[in-house]
N, C-alpha and C positions, 0 to 999 in steps of 0.2 A: 104130184109134186107141186109146190106153191108157185104159184106165179108171182113175179112180180112188177110192180108198177113202175111206169116210165119215169117217176120224179125217184123212186129209189133208185133203179139203175145209174142215173145220172148222178144222185148224189154219190154213189159208191165210186163212180167213174172219175168225179172231181177229188173225192179223198185219194183214190190211189194215185191220180195222177199229180196232187198236192205232196204228196210224201216223196213220190219220186222226183220231183223237181226240185225239193229241197236237199241243198248240198252245204253241209256243214263245213266251214272254212276252219282252217287249222289253228290252233292256238297261238297267239303271238308273244313276243315277251313281255306284254304289258299285262296278258290274260293269267289268274293266278294257277291256272292247270298246268300251265308251261313250267317243265322243269327247269329251265333257266330264266323265271320271270323272275323281277327284282321283289324282295319280300319288304312288307311295310318294318319300319324300326319298330320295336318292342317299347308299346307303351308301360311307362314306369307304374310299378304297383300303387295301388291305391293305399294310402293310410288311414282311412276310414271304413274300407269294407274288407271283409274275409273271404278270401279264394280257397282257402284250404284249412284243414283243421288246426293245422301249425300255425296259422294266423289268427285265431280265435284266441284273444287274452283270457288267461283263467282267472276266475274272481279269487281262488283261494290267496294268490299272492297279494295282490291288491288289499283283501280284506286283512292279511296278516301284516301289511305294511302299515295299515291304516291304524290299525288296532295296538302295534308296538309303537308307533309315535303318539298314540295317545295313552299309552301306559305310560312309556318314558318321560310325559308330561307330568302325569300324578306321580310317578316316584322321585322325580326331582322336586316338586312341590309338595308332596306330602310326605317324602320320607318313608315310602315303602307303607303307605296307609292304607287299611285294609276296609275301611267303612269310611263314608262321608254322610253327613246330615244335613237335609234341606226341609225347607219350609213352604208350604203353597195352599191351593186350594183345591179339593177335588172336583173333576169336571164329571167324570162316568167309572163306573167299574164294569170291566167286562170278565164276568166268571168263567165263562167255557174258555178262555184264553187265559186266564190267571193273571190279569194285567189291571192296572188302576190307571187312569188317566189325570194327571195332575198339572196343575200352570203354578209354576213352581218361579222362586227367585232366583237369584245366582247362586251355584252351590262354588263356593269358593275353592280355588283350584282344582275345579273338576268339569263345571258346566255352565254356561250362559244360561240365562233366564229365558224360561221357555214352556210350552204346553206339551207334555211328551205321556206316552205310556208306556209305564214300567213292568216286569213281571214281578209277581210278588210270591215268596217262598216262605213259609208255607202259603197254600191259598186261602186257608181260614181266614187271614188277615183284611180279606176283602169283605168280609161279613161285618154289617153294621154301617157301612159307609155311604152316605148319601152327597150327591152333587150340592155341591156350595160349604161343605165342611172345610174347615181350615185343619190342616196337619201338618204335624213335623212326621219327617220319615228318614228311617237309617238305609242307606244303600250298602250293600255288600259289594264292594268291587271287584272283586273275584269272580264273583257267582254273576252278578249285573242282575241284580235283584233287589227289590226293597225288603228286608226282613225284619222291619219293625215299623209300624205307624200307630201314631200318637194323636189324641186331638186336643188345639189350640183352641184356648180362648180367646 
């Protein structure tokens, strides 16, 4: 049989005595565990955080609404126009993504002047262009892609 040291016996007795001496007080009405406790008022739901899946805004309606707004502008200013023509300078070509990056002037009734990457259809249109080339390009609005590129002098 194992013999316990005097120190171990003292600690054991203190632990037992300490537990026996502890008496839990019953919860008062201010304690959250009391069934009659006053509940805190509900906080207003955050308008910037999502608590459930239903609170997460769907990206699809936003894109659709934005797209409809752009199309509505195009249709009213272009009279159902299917293509627009722009002029600019080639910044880069990205063959792996079938895109060309062009710094262009304003495209009347369609887009402000900016530098932007455009899908190119067919991808073979990307061949032969280098940075700095001045180009005239045709965008097929329904396809959202450049369908024709010509070099300007």
